C-alpha positions in Angstrom: 56.5 -129.7 3.9 55.5 -131.9 7.2 53.1 -130.9 9.7 54.7 -131.4 13.0 53.1 -131.0 16.4 54.7 -127.6 17.6 57.5 -124.7 17.0 59.1 -125.6 20.3 62.8 -125.6 20.6 62.7 -129.1 20.5 60.1 -130.5 18.3 62.7 -128.6 15.9 66.0 -129.0 16.7 63.9 -133.1 16.5 62.5 -132.9 13.4 66.3 -130.9 11.9 68.3 -134.1 13.4 65.6 -137.2 11.9 65.7 -135.1 8.4 68.4 -133.2 7.0 71.2 -134.4 6.4 74.2 -132.6 8.8 76.4 -131.2 5.3 73.1 -129.5 4.1 72.9 -125.4 4.3 70.5 -123.5 5.8 68.9 -120.1 5.9 66.0 -118.7 8.5 63.9 -116.8 10.3 65.5 -115.4 13.2 63.2 -117.5 15.7 64.3 -118.4 18.3 63.8 -122.2 17.9 66.6 -121.7 15.4 69.4 -121.1 17.4 70.7 -124.4 17.7 70.9 -125.7 14.2 73.8 -124.8 13.8 75.2 -127.9 15.6 73.3 -130.0 13.4 74.4 -128.4 9.9 77.5 -127.2 8.0 76.0 -124.4 6.8 73.3 -121.9 9.0 72.0 -118.5 8.1 70.0 -116.8 9.8 67.9 -114.0 8.3 66.6 -111.1 10.0 64.1 -109.1 8.3 63.0 -105.8 9.2 61.1 -104.7 6.3 58.0 -107.5 6.1 58.3 -106.6 1.7 60.9 -108.0 1.6 60.6 -111.9 2.6 59.3 -112.9 -0.7 63.2 -111.9 -2.3 65.7 -113.6 1.0 63.3 -117.5 0.9 61.5 -117.3 -2.4 61.5 -121.0 -3.1 59.6 -121.7 0.9 57.4 -118.7 0.0 56.4 -120.4 -3.7 55.8 -123.2 -1.9 53.3 -122.4 0.7 51.2 -119.6 -2.3 50.9 -123.9 -4.1 49.9 -125.7 -1.5 47.6 -123.0 -0.4 46.0 -122.8 -3.8 45.6 -126.5 -3.8 43.4 -127.0 -0.4 41.2 -124.2 -2.7 40.9 -125.7 -5.2 39.8 -128.9 -3.2 37.8 -127.7 -0.7 36.3 -123.8 -1.9 32.8 -125.1 -2.4 33.2 -126.3 1.7 
């Protein structure tokens, strides 16, 4: 994970160019800032989920990583 300045298309595209191998596959949500990701990667699958309760089934490791990061931050800063 990395903190980026914003979620604009330009920032997202630059981050993809700088950090992801062109032979990689990516599964993302349907956000507009990912529209041109296919220009940089061999395989891009955009998933639009209407039923938000199903998101953890589509991208389980993303949700596990975020959950673990949140738990870590809560443990470190629980008394502040």
